[in-house]
C-alpha positions in Angstrom: 0.0 0.0 0.0 1.0 3.5 -0.6 1.7 5.7 2.4 -1.1 8.2 1.6 -3.9 5.5 1.0 -6.5 5.4 3.8 -9.5 3.9 2.1 -12.6 5.5 0.8 -13.5 9.0 1.5 -16.9 9.7 3.2 -18.4 11.2 0.0 -17.4 8.2 -2.0 -19.1 5.9 0.5 -22.2 8.0 0.5 -22.4 8.1 -3.3 -21.9 4.3 -3.6 -24.5 3.7 -0.9 -26.9 6.0 -2.8 -26.4 4.1 -6.0 -27.2 0.8 -4.2 -30.4 2.3 -2.7 -31.5 3.6 -6.0 -31.0 0.3 -7.7 -32.9 -1.5 -5.0 -35.7 1.0 -5.2 -35.9 0.4 -9.0 -35.9 -3.4 -8.7 -38.4 -3.9 -5.9 -41.5 -2.8 -7.8 -40.6 -4.9 -10.8 -40.1 -8.0 -8.7 -43.4 -7.3 -6.9 -45.3 -7.0 -10.2 -43.7 -10.3 -11.4 -44.7 -12.1 -8.2 -48.3 -10.9 -8.6 -48.3 -12.1 -12.3 -47.0 -15.5 -11.3 -49.6 -15.8 -8.5 -52.4 -14.9 -11.0 -51.1 -17.5 -13.5 -51.1 -20.2 -10.8 -54.7 -19.3 -9.9 -55.7 -19.4 -13.6 -54.0 -22.8 -14.0 -55.7 -24.1 -10.9 -59.1 -23.0 -12.2 -58.5 -24.9 -15.5 -57.7 -28.0 -13.4 -60.8 -27.6 -11.3 -62.9 -27.0 -14.4 -61.5 -30.3 -16.0 -62.2 -32.2 -12.7 -65.8 -30.8 -12.6 -66.4 -31.8 -16.2 -65.2 -35.3 -15.5 -67.3 -35.5 -12.4 -70.4 -34.4 -14.3 -69.6 -37.0 -17.0 -69.2 -39.9 -14.7 -71.5 -39.2 -11.8 -73.7 -36.4 -13.0 -72.9 -34.3 -9.9 -70.6 -31.3 -9.4 -69.5 -29.3 -6.4 -70.5 -25.6 -6.3 -67.6 -24.4 -4.0 -64.1 -25.9 -4.0 -61.4 -24.8 -1.6 -57.8 -25.1 -2.8 -54.7 -23.3 -1.3 -56.9 -20.9 0.6 -58.9 -19.8 -2.5 -62.6 -20.5 -3.0 -63.4 -21.5 -6.6 -67.2 -21.4 -7.4 -68.7 -23.5 -10.2 -71.6 -21.9 -12.0 -73.7 -22.9 -15.1 -74.7 -20.1 -17.5 -77.9 -20.0 -19.5 -76.2 -21.0 -22.8 -74.8 -24.2 -21.2 -71.4 -23.0 -20.3 -69.7 -24.1 -17.1 -67.6 -21.4 -15.4 -65.2 -21.3 -12.5 -65.1 -18.0 -10.6 -62.3 -17.1 -8.2 -60.9 -14.0 -6.5 -57.7 -12.3 -7.5 -55.2 -10.7 -5.3 -56.8 -7.3 -6.1 -60.1 -8.6 -4.8 -61.7 -8.7 -8.2 -63.4 -11.8 -9.6 -62.0 -13.7 -12.5 -63.8 -16.3 -14.5 -62.7 -19.3 -16.6 -65.5 -20.8 -18.8 -65.9 -23.6 -21.3 -68.9 -24.7 -23.4 
């Protein structure tokens, strides 16, 4: 080491810390949005699985369940007037989503 080297100056440390904080502040919303999208995709995939199970149950036994609880989510089976079977479930944003098939 050279005789005059003492490490980083205070302003250099503050600038580098500020850059790290800025990068974290920019990345956190993106990661949060990605997690929400993945969760919504999982719920949609689960609704298709439940819909398939309901159709098989109707085909073999003639019965179906109106409310199904999976992973803390309530999926509700409904029949529409034009003979469509639908599965409704609640999103993270507390809005209802629906998956239907004829």
